[in-house]
N, C-alpha and C positions, 0 to 999 in steps of 0.2 A: 825339258819341256816336250808335252806330247806331241805326236805327229800331228795330231789337227789342228795345233796352234801355231804352227810354225810361221802362218801366214799373218799372225797378229803382230809378230815382230820379226820380219824378213829379214833385216839387217843382221839383228843378233843371231838370228837361227844360222846365216849363211857364214857368218864370222867365227862361229863355234862349229860349223860342219863342213861342207865342201869347200868354202872359201878361207880356211883357217889359217893358209899360209899367206894370204894377204893382210892378216889382222895385225893391230898392235892394240895392246891391252894394257889396262890398269885396273885392277881390282874388278869391281862391277861395271866397267865400262870398256868399251872396244870402238875401234874404228879402222876402216880400210887405209892402206898406206896412202896418204894425201895425193900421190903421183897415180894411183889407180882409180880412185873415187872420194868423193867428198863425204860419204854418209858416216856418222857416228851412230852408237847405239848405246843404250842403258839395259842393263839386266832386267828383263820384265818382271822378275820374281823380288826385286830388290825395291825399296823405297826412296825416300830423299838421301840415305845415305850414300847413293850412285852419285850425286852430283859432284861432290869432291873429287871422286876417282877420274871423272870426263874432264873437270878443269885440270887436273894434274896431266892427264892425258895430252890435252889440246894444248895448254900452256895459255898464261894470263893474257886477256884482251885478245882473244882468238875467236873466231866466228865456227860453228859447229853446224851441221844439218844433222837434224833427226827426222826419221819418219815414224808415223803412227802413235799411239798413245805414249804419253809420259808421264810420270807423276809430277806434283804441281811443281813450277819452274821457283826457284829460292829469288828473293827479292833483288839479290845483287847480278843476277844474271840479266842482259837485256834482251828483249825480243828484237830481232833486227827485221825479219820479214817472217809472212806465215802465209800459206797457200792451202786452202782446203783440197782434198783429193778424193779420188776412188780407186779401189782395187778392183779387178776384173780377173776371172779365173776363166780358161777355155773350157766350155762344157759341151759345147754342140759344135766346135769349129772343124770344118772339113780343111783338111791338111793335105798338101802336096809339094814335092820337090819343084824348084824352078831351075831348069837348064841354063837359063840366061843369067842367073846370079852366080855371081864370084866370091868366093871366100877373101875377104880382107886380110891383110897381114901389116906388119910392121912398116912397110914400105909405102903403106897406104894412107898413114896416120894422118900426115900434114894434109892431104885431101878431105880426110874425114873431119878434122878439127875445123877446116875452112866450111864444109857443109854444114855442120853443127852451129858455127857461128852466124850463119845466114839465115837458118830455119828455127834454131831455138828450141829443141826437142827436149832439153834437160840438159843436167848436169854430164859432162863427159871430159875426161882428162887423157892425157897422152898415153897412159897406160892401162885405160879402160878397156881396151881390146883384150887384154890378158884374161879378163874374166869369162870368156867363152867365145863362141862363135858369132863373127860378124860377117854379113852378107851385105853385097852391094850390086847394083846395076848400073852400067855403063852405056853412055851414047857419044859415040865418036871419040872414044877413050876418056871422057870425062865422067866423074862418079855423079850421078843425077839422083840416087836413092839409095838410102842403106837402112839396116836395122841390125839389131844384135841382143846376145845374150847378157845379163848384168847379174843382179842378186841371183843366188843358188841355195836358197834354204832347202833341206833334205825333202827330195820328192818332189822339187818343184824347180821351175827356171822362169826367170821374169825376163820378157822382150821387152827391150828400150832402145832408147836412140832410133825410134822411127821416123823417117824423115827424108823429104823429096824436095829436090829443088824447085823453087816457086815456077819456074818455066816449065816444068813437066807435070804439074800437079793435075788431077783429074783423069788420069790414065790407069790409075789401079796400081800402080808400082808398089805403093807401101803395102797393099793387102797382099800382093804376090808375095813379097818377102816375110810378111808376118806368117803366112800359111807354111813357106819352104821352112822357116825355123820352128815353127810348132810341129810339122813333119819331124824333124831330127830329134826335137826334144820328146814328143811322145814314144818314137823309136826306143830312147833311153827308158822308156817306162814312167816318165815324168809329167807334170801337168804343167802347161804352160800359164802364165799369169802376167798381169802388165798393171801399170799405173797410169793415171791421167789426173790432170786438173779437173776439179769440179765444175770450173768454169768454161772447159773446152767441150762446150756439149756436142760439137760436131764429130769429134774424135772419138767421144763415148758412143754416139749414136752409130758410127761406124763399126767399132769394136762390137758392139750388141748385135748389129746385123749380121756380122761374121760368126757369131756364135759363142762370144764372151757374155758373162753374165757378172754384173756386180755383187760382190762379196761382202764389202765392208767400207766404209769409209775411213778416210786416213787423213793426216795433217801433215803437211811438210813444214817445218819450223827451222830458220836459223838463228840461233841464239848466240849472244858473245858472252864469253865467260868473264868473270870478274878481274878487274886490271891487276888487284892485289896478290 
């Protein structure tokens, strides 16, 4: 895959690049270890012949999450859920470290999972924190906002799990964390990018105001493998 194409299939690129140690593979299909992330991927250069590999990897009657373009889905696979989305890359983002942000670790995972459950920023598993840096802001000891690094295709890092406790929204906490993460990403010579639901116009408007630009539409699909 050419470097300018990695964001067309960021899951596949990450699993065959910087995140290869988290990958489980079968032929032309790959996925993150289920405790780390929910995403699966098909070889973008393969056609319909990749589907049996993914079915073998996931097992019969299992749900798999795919992001981005996929070849035509076989008739014996069921579409469980589909969310149109957009991908955005930082093209004019002002970055800055945040001295109040703390790096989150294994001891913080229970709090992080609780915040995710209350705010629903997207898929997050107990070991997702291993994918990169996660930063948080606390008030009187409680975790009130967080954001972190997820997919890592070569030359890029995805900012994900951006969420704020509802009681503390409207104070710019998420913006501070995004700028701080992007500061470290750029210091590594990489480009920050992120995904958002196409229907979440408020989030898209915020990211664009910070200096992100929509680069391509994408689709998040939950599919169920054949039972047999």
